C-alpha positions as CSV (number, residue, x, y, z in Angstrom):
1,X,-12.5,15.8,1.2
2,X,-12.6,12.0,1.0
3,X,-9.5,11.5,-0.9
4,X,-7.8,13.6,1.4
5,X,-8.9,11.8,4.6
6,X,-8.0,8.5,2.8
7,X,-4.7,10.0,2.1
8,X,-4.3,11.1,5.9
9,X,-5.5,8.1,7.3
10,X,-3.3,5.8,4.9
11,X,-0.3,7.8,6.2
12,X,-1.6,6.9,9.8
13,X,-1.7,3.1,8.6
14,X,1.9,3.1,7.6
15,X,2.9,5.0,10.9
16,X,1.0,2.1,12.5
17,X,2.7,-0.5,10.5
18,X,6.0,0.6,11.5
19,X,4.9,0.1,15.2
20,X,3.8,-3.4,14.3
21,X,7.1,-4.5,12.3
22,X,10.3,-3.3,13.5
23,X,11.8,-3.9,10.0
24,X,9.5,-1.1,8.2
25,X,10.7,2.3,9.5
26,X,8.8,5.6,8.8
27,X,10.7,8.7,10.1
28,X,7.9,10.7,10.5
29,X,4.3,11.7,9.6
30,X,5.6,13.8,6.5
31,X,7.5,10.7,5.3
32,X,4.3,8.7,5.9
33,X,2.3,11.1,3.7
34,X,5.1,11.2,1.0
35,X,5.2,7.3,1.2
36,X,1.4,6.8,1.1
37,X,1.4,9.1,-2.1
38,X,4.0,7.1,-3.8
39,X,2.6,3.9,-3.2
40,X,-0.8,5.3,-4.4
41,X,0.9,6.5,-7.4
42,X,2.6,3.2,-8.2
43,X,-0.6,1.3,-7.5
44,X,-2.3,3.5,-10.0
45,X,0.2,3.5,-12.9
46,X,2.4,0.6,-12.6
47,X,0.4,-2.2,-11.1
48,X,-2.0,-2.4,-14.1
49,X,1.1,-3.0,-16.3
50,X,2.6,-5.5,-14.2
51,X,-0.6,-7.4,-13.7
52,X,-0.9,-7.4,-17.4
53,X,2.8,-8.6,-17.9
54,X,2.7,-11.1,-15.5
55,X,-0.9,-12.5,-16.3
56,X,0.2,-16.1,-17.3
57,X,2.4,-16.7,-13.8
58,X,-1.0,-15.3,-12.0
59,X,-3.3,-17.8,-13.7
60,X,-1.1,-20.4,-13.0
61,X,-0.5,-19.2,-9.4
62,X,-4.5,-18.8,-8.9
63,X,-3.6,-15.3,-8.2
64,X,-1.3,-15.6,-5.5
65,X,1.2,-13.9,-7.6
66,X,-0.5,-10.7,-6.9
67,X,0.8,-10.6,-3.6
68,X,4.1,-10.7,-4.9
69,X,3.4,-7.8,-7.0
70,X,2.1,-5.9,-4.1
71,X,5.1,-6.4,-2.3
72,X,7.5,-5.3,-5.0
73,X,5.7,-1.9,-5.5
74,X,5.6,-1.5,-1.4
75,X,9.5,-2.4,-1.5
76,X,9.9,0.1,-4.6
77,X,8.5,2.7,-2.8
78,X,10.9,2.3,0.0
79,X,13.9,2.2,-2.4
80,X,12.7,5.6,-3.7
81,X,12.0,7.3,-0.4
82,X,14.4,8.3,2.3
83,X,12.1,8.3,5.3
84,X,10.4,5.0,4.5
85,X,12.5,1.9,4.6
86,X,11.6,-1.7,4.5
87,X,14.4,-4.3,5.3
88,X,13.5,-7.0,3.1
89,X,11.4,-8.6,0.5
90,X,9.8,-11.0,3.2
91,X,8.9,-8.1,5.2
92,X,7.7,-6.2,2.3
93,X,5.3,-9.0,1.6
94,X,4.0,-8.9,5.1
95,X,3.8,-5.1,5.4
96,X,1.9,-4.9,1.9
97,X,-0.7,-7.4,2.8
98,X,-1.1,-5.7,6.4
99,X,-1.0,-2.3,4.6
100,X,-3.7,-3.6,2.0
101,X,-6.0,-4.9,4.9
102,X,-5.8,-1.6,6.6
103,X,-6.6,0.1,3.3
104,X,-9.8,-2.0,3.3
105,X,-11.0,-0.9,6.6
106,X,-10.4,2.6,6.0
107,X,-12.2,2.4,2.5
108,X,-15.0,0.8,4.3
109,X,-15.3,3.3,7.0
110,X,-15.2,6.2,4.6
111,X,-17.7,4.7,2.4
112,X,-20.1,4.7,5.7
113,X,-19.1,8.1,6.5
114,X,-19.3,9.5,2.9
115,X,-22.1,7.4,1.2
116,X,-22.0,7.6,-2.8
117,X,-24.9,9.5,-4.3
118,X,-25.3,7.1,-7.2
119,X,-27.7,4.7,-4.8
């Protein structure tokens, strides 16, 4: 239940993001659901590989290169999908930053609604 709710809220965050930045376009809620799913898959499978491969650059930049990795994955999702478009890398950087902040708020709210049973 928590996972499905997070997925729907992430899609709503993408819809809100498209309203905030006109260079990020989402054609509908179905496209937002698919985009949230693809971004999640990219973050799950591709991001760890990129983090390991770019570890020296990340260390030299004191971790700031992770923002570039997030932007690349956000932009890659827009290149793969028809209903989700990002105009440029700069907008992907801003969009991924705002989407990450929205994700943190969503995770925090869901943790309050569904507390973990381990504690």
